[in-house]
DOMARMAR-72574 format. One record per residue (C-alpha): z negated, y, x negated; residue in three letters; residue number from 1. Coordinates in steps of 0.1 Angstrom, whole numbers, plus 5000, padded with zeros to 4 digits. Layout:
    Z    Y    X code pos
    Z    Y    X  ALA NUM
...
END
This chain:
    Z    Y    X code pos
 8642 0858 1449  MET   1
 8611 0879 1447  PRO   2
 8602 0898 1479  PRO   3
 8608 0932 1463  ARG   4
 8645 0923 1462  GLN   5
 8646 0913 1498  HIS   6
 8621 0936 1516  ARG   7
 8619 0934 1553  ALA   8
 8639 0967 1553  GLY   9
 8638 0959 1586  GLY  10
 8622 0974 1611  VAL  11
 8586 0976 1618  GLU  12
 8577 0985 1654  ARG  13
 8542 0999 1658  PRO  14
 8532 1004 1694  SER  15
 8520 1038 1705  LEU  16
 8487 1021 1715  ARG  17
 8482 1012 1679  ALA  18
 8494 1045 1666  VAL  19
 8474 1064 1691  GLY  20
 8467 1100 1685  ALA  21
 8477 1097 1649  ALA  22
 8514 1095 1658  VAL  23
 8514 1117 1689  THR  24
 8503 1145 1666  SER  25
 8535 1142 1644  LEU  26
 8540 1179 1650  LEU  27
 8575 1191 1645  ALA  28
 8591 1158 1636  LEU  29
 8625 1160 1654  ALA  30
 8659 1144 1649  ALA  31
 8684 1157 1673  THR  32
 8708 1128 1670  SER  33
 8680 1103 1678  LEU  34
 8677 1114 1714  VAL  35
 8676 1084 1737  ALA  36
 8706 1082 1761  GLY  37
 8727 1059 1781  PRO  38
 8750 1034 1765  ALA  39
 8784 1048 1756  VAL  40
 8817 1030 1753  ALA  41
 8826 1016 1719  ALA  42
 8855 1032 1700  THR  43
 8888 1017 1710  GLY  44
 8894 0989 1736  GLU  45
 8869 0961 1729  ALA  46
 8891 0935 1745  GLY  47
 8882 0899 1755  PRO  48
 8868 0890 1721  CYS  49
 8842 0917 1721  ALA  50
 8807 0904 1726  LEU  51
 8785 0925 1750  PRO  52
 8754 0942 1737  ARG  53
 8722 0924 1747  THR  54
 8685 0933 1747  GLU  55
 8681 0916 1713  ALA  56
 8668 0940 1686  HIS  57
 8698 0954 1668  HIS  58
 8721 0933 1689  SER  59
 8756 0928 1674  LEU  60
 8773 0933 1707  GLY  61
 8802 0957 1705  VAL  62
 8810 0964 1741  SER  63
 8791 0997 1741  ASP  64
 8768 1018 1719  TRP  65
 8730 1020 1722  ASN  66
 8724 1057 1727  GLY  67
 8689 1054 1712  ALA  68
 8705 1054 1678  TYR  69
 8727 1080 1660  PRO  70
 8762 1068 1657  ARG  71
 8778 1075 1622  PRO  72
 8811 1086 1635  ASP  73
 8806 1122 1625  HIS  74
 8786 1139 1597  PRO  75
 8749 1135 1598  LEU  76
 8722 1155 1580  ASP  77
 8692 1139 1563  ALA  78
 8661 1155 1548  VAL  79
 8643 1140 1518  LEU  80
 8606 1149 1518  VAL  81
 8588 1141 1485  PHE  82
 8552 1132 1488  LEU  83
 8525 1133 1461  SER  84
 8489 1123 1462  PHE  85
 8456 1138 1449  PRO  86
 8450 1108 1426  ASP  87
 8482 1112 1406  HIS  88
 8504 1139 1391  SER  89
 8541 1129 1395  PRO  90
 8559 1121 1363  ALA  91
 8593 1126 1381  MET  92
 8607 1157 1397  THR  93
 8621 1156 1433  PRO  94
 8655 1162 1419  GLY  95
 8653 1132 1397  GLN  96
 8642 1110 1426  LEU  97
 8669 1124 1449  ALA  98
 8695 1115 1422  ALA  99
 8683 1079 1423  ASP 100
 8699 1077 1458  HIS 101
 8724 1105 1462  PHE 102
 8753 1109 1459  PRO 103
 8755 1071 1456  ALA 104
 8744 1064 1492  THR 105
 8768 1090 1506  THR 106
 8797 1075 1486  ARG 107
 8788 1040 1498  PHE 108
 8792 1051 1535  PHE 109
 8823 1072 1528  GLN 110
 8840 1042 1514  ARG 111
 8827 1018 1540  ALA 112
 8838 1041 1568  SER 113
 8872 1049 1553  TYR 114
 8861 1085 1552  GLY 115
 8851 1086 1589  LYS 116
 8814 1092 1581  PHE 117
 8796 1115 1557  THR 118
 8758 1114 1551  LEU 119
 8747 1148 1540  ARG 120
 8714 1148 1520  PRO 121
 8691 1178 1519  HIS 122
 8664 1170 1494  PRO 123
 8634 1193 1492  MET 124
 8628 1209 1458  ARG 125
 8591 1206 1457  GLN 126
 8564 1180 1461  TRP 127
 8543 1180 1493  ILE 128
 8507 1171 1486  ARG 129
 8492 1144 1509  MET 130
 8456 1150 1519  PRO 131
 8443 1115 1508  ARG 132
 8446 1094 1477  THR 133
 8474 1069 1476  SER 134
 8451 1039 1478  ASP 135
 8435 1051 1510  GLN 136
 8467 1044 1530  TYR 137
 8469 1007 1521  GLY 138
 8506 1009 1515  ILE 139
 8521 0974 1514  ARG 140
 8550 0954 1527  ARG 141
 8532 0942 1559  ASP 142
 8514 0974 1565  TRP 143
 8483 0978 1588  ASP 144
 8494 0998 1618  ASN 145
 8465 1022 1617  ASP 146
 8469 1030 1580  ARG 147
 8506 1034 1584  ARG 148
 8501 1057 1613  SER 149
 8477 1079 1592  SER 150
 8503 1080 1565  TYR 151
 8530 1092 1589  LEU 152
 8508 1117 1606  ARG 153
 8496 1132 1572  ASP 154
 8531 1133 1557  ALA 155
 8547 1151 1586  VAL 156
 8517 1175 1591  ALA 157
 8518 1183 1553  ALA 158
 8555 1189 1553  ALA 159
 8558 1208 1586  ASP 160
 8551 1243 1572  PRO 161
 8579 1237 1546  LYS 162
 8605 1218 1567  VAL 163
 8624 1226 1599  ASP 164
 8628 1190 1610  PHE 165
 8648 1200 1640  SER 166
 8678 1206 1616  ARG 167
 8680 1169 1606  TYR 168
 8693 1137 1620  ASP 169
 8675 1114 1596  ILE 170
 8642 1117 1578  VAL 171
 8634 1100 1545  TYR 172
 8597 1102 1534  LEU 173
 8598 1096 1496  VAL 174
 8565 1088 1479  ALA 175
 8556 1094 1443  ASP 176
 8567 1060 1429  PRO 177
 8540 1060 1401  ASP 178
 8510 1067 1423  ALA 179
 8486 1038 1419  PRO 180
 8485 1029 1456  GLY 181
 8523 1029 1462  VAL 182
 8539 0995 1467  ASP 183
 8577 0995 1463  SER 184
 8580 0966 1487  ASP 185
 8569 0988 1516  ALA 186
 8602 1007 1518  THR 187
 8615 1002 1553  LYS 188
 8624 1019 1586  VAL 189
 8596 1025 1610  VAL 190
 8605 1024 1647  ASN 191
 8584 1034 1676  PHE 192
 8584 1014 1708  ASP 193
 8587 1046 1729  ARG 194
 8602 1079 1717  PRO 195
 8578 1106 1708  LEU 196
 8585 1141 1722  HIS 197
 8582 1171 1698  ALA 198
 8598 1205 1699  ASP 199
 8620 1195 1728  GLY 200
 8635 1164 1711  THR 201
 8627 1127 1708  ASP 202
 8618 1110 1675  ILE 203
 8624 1073 1673  ARG 204
 8622 1063 1636  ARG 205
 8617 1075 1601  VAL 206
 8625 1059 1567  VAL 207
 8596 1054 1544  THR 208
 8607 1052 1507  VAL 209
 8584 1038 1480  PHE 210
 8610 1029 1454  GLU 211
 8603 1026 1417  GLN 212
 8625 1045 1393  HIS 213
 8652 1034 1390  PRO 214
 8653 1021 1425  PRO 215
 8667 0989 1440  ASP 216
 8705 0991 1440  HIS 217
 8719 1002 1474  ASN 218
 8684 1003 1490  VAL 219
 8690 1034 1510  LEU 220
 8724 1021 1522  ALA 221
 8705 0991 1536  HIS 222
 8677 1011 1552  GLU 223
 8700 1037 1566  THR 224
 8720 1008 1582  GLY 225
 8690 1001 1603  HIS 226
 8690 1038 1615  VAL 227
 8725 1030 1628  PHE 228
 8713 0999 1647  ASP 229
 8724 0973 1622  LEU 230
 8703 0942 1618  PRO 231
 8687 0925 1588  ASP 232
 8710 0896 1578  LEU 233
 8687 0878 1554  TYR 234
 8664 0849 1561  HIS 235
 8627 0855 1554  ARG 236
 8610 0822 1546  PRO 237
 8578 0817 1566  SER 238
 8557 0814 1534  ASP 239
 8576 0843 1516  GLY 240
 8590 0819 1490  LYS 241
 8624 0803 1486  GLY 242
 8659 0816 1492  ASP 243
 8662 0847 1513  TRP 244
 8700 0849 1513  ASP 245
 8710 0816 1530  THR 246
 8727 0833 1560  TYR 247
 8752 0857 1543  VAL 248
 8747 0856 1506  GLY 249
 8763 0885 1487  ASP 250
 8786 0895 1516  TRP 251
 8769 0925 1533  ASP 252
 8744 0951 1522  VAL 253
 8723 0943 1553  MET 254
 8718 0909 1538  GLY 255
 8710 0921 1503  SER 256
 8712 0954 1486  GLN 257
 8718 0934 1454  PHE 258
 8749 0917 1467  GLY 259
 8780 0915 1445  LEU 260
 8802 0923 1476  ALA 261
 8779 0946 1496  PRO 262
 8805 0963 1518  ASP 263
 8797 0960 1555  LEU 264
 8812 0932 1575  PHE 265
 8842 0941 1596  GLY 266
 8821 0933 1627  TRP 267
 8796 0959 1617  HIS 268
 8824 0984 1612  LYS 269
 8837 0976 1646  TRP 270
 8803 0982 1661  LYS 271
 8799 1015 1643  LEU 272
 8833 1028 1654  GLY 273
 8850 1027 1620  TRP 274
 8874 1000 1632  LEU 275
 8890 1000 1666  ASP 276
 8916 0980 1686  SER 277
 8943 0990 1662  ARG 278
 8925 0972 1633  GLN 279
 8909 0943 1652  VAL 280
 8929 0914 1665  VAL 281
 8916 0892 1693  CYS 282
 8930 0857 1686  VAL 283
 8937 0837 1718  GLN 284
 8966 0816 1706  LYS 285
 8980 0804 1673  SER 286
 8995 0832 1652  ARG 287
 8999 0846 1617  ASP 288
 8980 0877 1607  ILE 289
 8981 0899 1576  THR 290
 8946 0911 1567  LEU 291
 8941 0941 1545  GLU 292
 8910 0938 1523  PRO 293
 8879 0950 1541  MET 294
 8867 0973 1513  ALA 295
 8901 0988 1505  ALA 296
 8902 1025 1512  VAL 297
 8937 1037 1521  PRO 298
 8953 1068 1508  GLU 299
 8949 1099 1530  PRO 300
 8971 1096 1561  GLY 301
 8979 1059 1555  ALA 302
 8972 1033 1581  SER 303
 8941 1011 1578  LEU 304
 8962 0981 1589  GLY 305
 8946 0950 1604  THR 306
 8912 0944 1590  ARG 307
 8895 0919 1613  LEU 308
 8905 0888 1634  ALA 309
 8881 0876 1660  VAL 310
 8879 0843 1680  ILE 311
 8856 0843 1710  ARG 312
 8837 0810 1710  THR 313
 8813 0815 1739  GLY 314
 8795 0840 1761  GLU 315
 8773 0850 1732  ASP 316
 8792 0840 1701  SER 317
 8824 0847 1681  ALA 318
 8839 0838 1648  VAL 319
 8852 0867 1626  ALA 320
 8878 0864 1599  ILE 321
 8884 0891 1572  GLU 322
 8897 0895 1537  ALA 323
 8874 0904 1508  ARG 324
 8888 0916 1475  SER 325
 8875 0933 1443  ALA 326
 8879 0969 1455  THR 327
 8859 0998 1469  GLY 328
 8823 0987 1476  ASN 329
 8832 0952 1468  ASP 330
 8845 0960 1433  SER 331
 8819 0937 1416  MET 332
 8826 0906 1437  THR 333
 8832 0875 1416  CYS 334
 8854 0857 1442  THR 335
 8882 0869 1465  GLU 336
 8897 0855 1496  GLY 337
 8894 0851 1533  VAL 338
 8858 0851 1546  LEU 339
 8848 0834 1579  ILE 340
 8815 0840 1597  TYR 341
 8798 0835 1630  ARG 342
 8784 0863 1651  VAL 343
 8758 0859 1678  ARG 344
 8749 0889 1700  ASN 345
 8717 0875 1714  GLY 346
 8701 0868 1680  THR 347
 8677 0895 1668  PRO 348
 8675 0912 1635  SER 349
 8662 0888 1608  GLY 350
 8670 0858 1630  GLY 351
 8705 0851 1616  GLY 352
 8729 0871 1639  PRO 353
 8756 0865 1613  VAL 354
 8762 0833 1594  GLU 355
 8788 0830 1567  VAL 356
 8807 0797 1568  LEU 357
 8808 0780 1534  ASP 358
 8844 0768 1531  THR 359
 8835 0752 1498  HIS 360
 8802 0734 1505  PRO 361
 8803 0712 1474  ARG 362
 8806 0741 1449  THR 363
 8790 0774 1441  ASP 364
 8799 0804 1419  ALA 365
 8785 0832 1399  CYS 366
 8751 0816 1397  TRP 367
 8740 0841 1370  ASP 368
 8748 0871 1392  ARG 369
 8749 0861 1428  SER 370
 8720 0864 1452  VAL 371
 8729 0830 1466  TYR 372
 8754 0811 1446  ALA 373
 8763 0784 1472  PRO 374
 8779 0812 1493  LEU 375
 8794 0831 1465  ALA 376
 8826 0810 1467  ASP 377
 8827 0810 1505  ALA 378
 8861 0827 1509  PRO 379
 8892 0806 1513  LEU 380
 8919 0811 1487  LYS 381
 8957 0810 1490  VAL 382
 8968 0775 1499  GLY 383
 8935 0764 1513  GLU 384
 8927 0754 1549  THR 385
 8895 0752 1569  TYR 386
 8887 0739 1603  SER 387
 8860 0759 1620  ILE 388
 8833 0736 1634  PRO 389
 8830 0738 1672  GLY 390
 8858 0764 1675  ALA 391
 8889 0740 1677  HIS 392
 8906 0764 1653  THR 393
 8921 0759 1618  LYS 394
 8924 0788 1593  VAL 395
 8950 0786 1565  GLU 396
 8955 0812 1538  VAL 397
 8993 0811 1535  ALA 398
 9000 0839 1511  ASP 399
 8989 0871 1494  ARG 400
 9013 0900 1496  THR 401
 9023 0921 1466  PRO 402
 9001 0949 1480  SER 403
 8970 0926 1480  GLY 404
 8968 0918 1517  ALA 405
 8962 0882 1528  TRP 406
 8985 0863 1552  THR 407
 8963 0841 1574  VAL 408
 8977 0814 1597  ARG 409
 8953 0807 1626  ILE 410
 8960 0776 1646  THR 411
 8940 0772 1679  THR 412
 8934 0740 1699  GLY 413
 8931 0718 1668  THR 414
END
């Protein structure tokens, strides 16, 4: 896949030494929910199958929450600041660009969270003129720290008279997509090694948006996932060529915003607090479990049911089992069934913290639509059995209920 479809979305981490005075003068940039703080307990009882959070960047440990990140378990407000440049008159209006991403991004998270989280966008209505031409900032995927720092400093300084940043939890800096120096592949989250202090609050990160019109599908859902401490799940080849989606294929938006089944893994939802001990089963002995489809949104007042089964496989690893069906955020999936994947809490973002197990290694599916066809048919179907390598566990899909849930027979010690 071309890099534009699998941008590092991920998180660039310029040091304050590199940023220097450029970033320390970010004026009033503040995001009250980004204040650093102690770890807090995860929602629900984690139980013996919960991996502890480690020092790895975007660790997938679920034992507690990293207080340096806003947790999306309550409504959060986001400002969209639209930036133009002296060398180009925008062909689009801020309203048109805002509509590229919202309400679609809000709806994605509402479905993924089962209504537990709402992202409230607040787009500015006018363009903010940057002081330099677009080509002077050297905007690109792997951006020079000094030029990126100049861009951030200029953007916030220019917007500060018009925006009260202290009102917002998330900041999107949206550039004129048609300016000659804008590179759409540079869309990403920018993190700072140490929080910056402004107006009595700490700022840790901003989202820089350089999307073309129309933009990449689900791109802000992916980038906003980083704001909530979720890792990149794709594999970036060392030479930038080859397959980027060998770890998880279509099965999570943090792997690819183009995925056919982009709903977040159940493990991610557990980490974020959208699933708790009532929906997560820790498997320590053989048993049957009925799994509701991960992306299915229940009727108001109805129970979520069991969504995730977890088998602890070591101090730093676990296997997760969930059902994926053509509903909700996964409505475009080309295969349905029971998905199995490994989770490693000590593997950093971009290093493969999640690996989908291919239960059909000799076949593929949806080669004309999938981001990685070999994993498109990874889920087990009714009547199929799979022995998890190294886990001494066998998974059999015994049945599918009339309501669409999947009955899974898990046999340990095999």
